C-alpha positions as CSV (number, residue, x, y, z in Angstrom):
1,M,-74.0,139.4,-112.6
2,A,-75.9,137.6,-115.6
3,A,-77.6,139.7,-118.2
4,I,-79.9,138.5,-121.3
5,V,-78.1,139.9,-124.1
6,G,-80.7,138.6,-126.8
7,A,-83.5,136.3,-127.9
8,F,-83.9,135.0,-131.1
9,G,-86.3,132.5,-132.7
10,L,-86.3,130.8,-136.1
11,P,-88.5,127.8,-137.5
12,H,-87.0,124.5,-136.7
13,N,-86.3,121.5,-139.1
14,P,-83.5,119.1,-138.8
15,H,-83.3,118.4,-142.4
16,F,-82.3,122.3,-143.0
17,P,-78.5,121.8,-142.9
18,T,-78.8,119.0,-145.5
19,W,-81.3,120.9,-147.5
20,V,-78.9,124.1,-147.7
21,A,-76.0,121.8,-148.6
22,N,-77.9,119.7,-151.3
23,G,-79.5,122.8,-152.9
24,H,-83.1,122.1,-151.9
25,P,-85.6,124.7,-153.6
26,L,-85.6,126.5,-150.1
27,A,-81.9,126.6,-149.5
28,G,-81.7,130.3,-150.2
29,E,-84.6,131.1,-147.8
30,I,-83.2,128.9,-144.9
31,A,-79.5,130.2,-145.7
32,G,-81.0,133.7,-145.1
33,M,-82.5,133.1,-142.1
34,Y,-79.9,131.5,-140.3
35,G,-77.4,134.1,-141.8
36,A,-79.4,136.8,-140.0
37,L,-79.3,134.6,-136.8
38,R,-75.3,134.4,-137.2
39,R,-75.2,138.2,-137.4
40,H,-77.4,138.7,-134.5
41,Y,-75.7,136.1,-132.5
42,A,-72.1,137.7,-133.3
43,R,-73.5,141.2,-132.3
44,A,-74.7,139.9,-128.8
45,A,-71.4,138.0,-128.1
46,P,-73.2,135.7,-125.3
47,D,-71.2,133.6,-123.0
48,T,-74.0,131.1,-122.8
49,L,-76.8,129.9,-125.1
50,V,-80.3,128.8,-123.4
51,V,-81.9,126.9,-126.3
52,I,-85.6,126.1,-126.1
53,T,-86.8,123.6,-128.6
54,S,-89.2,120.9,-129.4
55,D,-86.5,118.0,-129.8
56,H,-87.8,116.3,-126.7
57,Y,-89.8,113.8,-128.9
58,N,-86.5,112.5,-130.2
59,L,-85.2,112.2,-126.6
60,F,-88.2,110.7,-124.5
61,W,-90.5,108.7,-126.5
62,E,-93.0,107.3,-124.0
63,S,-93.0,110.2,-121.6
64,L,-93.2,113.7,-123.2
65,P,-92.4,116.2,-120.3
66,I,-93.5,119.7,-120.7
67,F,-90.0,121.0,-119.9
68,A,-86.6,119.4,-119.6
69,I,-83.4,120.9,-118.7
70,G,-80.1,119.2,-119.6
71,V,-77.8,119.3,-116.4
72,A,-75.1,117.3,-117.7
73,E,-71.5,118.5,-118.4
74,S,-72.4,117.7,-122.2
75,A,-74.5,116.3,-124.7
76,H,-74.0,114.1,-127.8
77,G,-76.5,114.3,-130.9
78,A,-78.1,114.3,-133.1
79,S,-79.6,110.9,-132.8
80,D,-80.9,110.6,-136.0
81,Y,-79.0,112.8,-138.2
82,P,-75.5,111.4,-138.8
83,E,-74.3,114.7,-140.3
84,L,-75.2,116.7,-137.1
85,D,-73.4,114.2,-134.9
86,R,-71.2,116.2,-132.1
87,T,-70.6,116.6,-128.4
88,L,-71.7,119.8,-126.8
89,R,-70.8,121.4,-123.5
90,I,-73.7,122.3,-121.3
91,D,-73.2,125.2,-118.8
92,S,-74.2,122.3,-116.1
93,A,-74.0,124.9,-113.2
94,L,-76.3,127.5,-115.3
95,A,-78.7,124.6,-115.9
96,R,-78.9,123.5,-112.5
97,H,-79.8,126.9,-110.8
98,I,-82.3,127.4,-113.8
99,A,-83.7,124.1,-112.7
100,Q,-83.7,124.8,-108.8
101,S,-85.0,128.5,-109.2
102,P,-88.2,128.9,-107.6
103,S,-89.5,131.5,-110.4
């Protein structure tokens, strides 16, 4: 049986990793926010993350859907930040279940 073990939210700015690495004036505040998230995440020890974000603008350009659920086996990104270039595994079975569930 599945269980939700946590829900966390943070301000999103794709420049945050670079700002922290380069000593931006907000680096300490950003590192603190993400450090707290890392500690909560470690305590929750989830098997799967469900990420809700507004990055759809970078992916769709012409057609901005209200919701999009990635159901592929993996995703490669980030499209416009080389320092974040990586491939991440997607729990496609869970994603398809969520997409097909009536509620």
